[in-house]
VMD Tcl script that draws the C-alpha trace (Angstrom):
set ca {
  {-12.13 7.43 -3.84}
  {-8.38 7.82 -4.49}
  {-7.80 7.74 -0.73}
  {-9.80 4.54 -0.30}
  {-7.71 2.88 -3.00}
  {-4.55 4.08 -1.29}
  {-5.74 2.66 2.04}
  {-6.57 -0.61 0.34}
  {-3.09 -0.68 -1.23}
  {-1.49 -0.16 2.21}
  {-3.58 -2.87 3.81}
  {-2.85 -5.35 0.97}
  {0.87 -4.66 1.06}
  {1.13 -4.93 4.83}
  {-0.93 -8.12 4.76}
  {1.36 -9.61 2.11}
  {4.44 -8.62 4.10}
  {3.07 -10.16 7.29}
  {2.20 -13.30 5.33}
  {5.78 -13.35 4.02}
  {7.04 -13.36 7.63}
  {4.49 -16.03 8.60}
  {5.67 -18.24 5.72}
  {8.98 -18.73 7.50}
  {11.11 -17.90 4.49}
  {8.59 -19.51 2.12}
  {9.02 -22.89 3.83}
  {5.34 -22.87 4.77}
  {3.88 -23.14 1.25}
  {0.34 -22.47 2.39}
  {1.19 -18.75 2.67}
  {2.40 -18.29 -0.92}
  {-1.08 -17.53 -2.31}
  {-1.69 -14.86 0.33}
  {1.70 -13.30 -0.36}
  {1.22 -13.17 -4.11}
  {-2.38 -11.96 -3.89}
  {-1.48 -9.24 -1.39}
  {1.33 -7.78 -3.47}
  {-0.68 -7.94 -6.70}
  {-3.66 -6.25 -5.02}
  {-1.34 -3.61 -3.53}
  {-0.12 -2.62 -6.98}
  {-3.60 -2.73 -8.47}
  {-4.93 -0.43 -5.74}
  {-2.02 2.00 -5.93}
  {-2.54 2.15 -9.68}
  {-6.20 2.93 -9.17}
  {-5.32 5.64 -6.69}
  {-2.95 7.23 -9.22}
  {-5.56 6.87 -11.95}
  {-8.01 8.84 -9.79}
  {-5.61 11.79 -9.66}
  {-3.39 11.25 -6.66}
  {0.12 12.57 -7.17}
  {2.78 9.89 -7.44}
  {5.00 11.39 -4.77}
  {2.14 11.63 -2.31}
  {0.79 8.16 -3.03}
  {4.16 6.42 -2.88}
  {5.32 8.38 0.16}
  {2.23 7.63 2.16}
  {2.10 4.03 0.97}
  {5.72 3.32 1.84}
  {5.87 5.22 5.13}
  {2.57 3.92 6.45}
  {3.50 0.40 5.38}
  {6.79 0.58 7.28}
  {5.09 1.85 10.43}
  {2.22 -0.66 10.37}
  {4.54 -3.55 9.56}
  {6.79 -2.70 12.51}
  {3.84 -2.38 14.89}
  {2.16 -5.58 13.70}
  {5.45 -7.50 13.76}
  {5.81 -6.52 17.41}
  {2.28 -7.66 18.26}
  {2.06 -10.82 16.14}
  {5.65 -12.09 16.01}
  {7.03 -10.49 19.18}
  {9.76 -8.75 17.19}
  {11.60 -5.91 18.91}
  {10.26 -2.40 18.88}
  {12.91 -0.19 20.42}
  {12.53 3.37 21.57}
  {14.46 4.54 18.52}
  {12.14 2.58 16.22}
  {9.14 4.05 18.01}
  {10.52 7.56 17.54}
  {10.94 6.86 13.85}
  {7.35 5.69 13.60}
  {6.17 8.87 15.38}
  {8.13 10.97 12.91}
  {6.48 9.31 9.94}
  {3.08 10.98 10.55}
  {4.38 14.57 10.31}
  {6.50 13.65 7.32}
  {3.50 12.21 5.48}
  {1.49 15.32 6.38}
  {4.17 17.62 5.03}
  {4.31 15.71 1.76}
  {0.51 15.96 1.38}
  {0.50 19.67 2.30}
  {3.30 20.33 -0.15}
  {1.40 18.61 -2.92}
  {-1.79 20.51 -2.07}
  {-0.01 23.86 -2.05}
  {1.17 23.38 -5.61}
}
mol new
graphics top color blue
foreach p $ca { graphics top sphere $p radius 0.5 }
foreach p [lrange $ca 0 end-1] q [lrange $ca 1 end] { graphics top cylinder $p $q radius 0.2 }
display resetview
């Protein structure tokens, strides 16, 4: 269950961040509710994940790294923002990094 809460936290945070971009610097007021709800839900879900026993370093590392990667990919698709070869390499390096954090926590 802790993993489902972590996934929900990632989805909520990425959704809020994409809504923040869609709001055009908060000039489009209709997005404010989605932004606020997404960030609140992200923290609720990460808290639930931690409450279910996930280590803080693992939860935060996966949440942050996955959020960065998904946001960059979605920004490319939805907003046509640049995704350079160097950015792509960074995204590809996130997966092994997250795996090493999880393996390190499991080995303890």
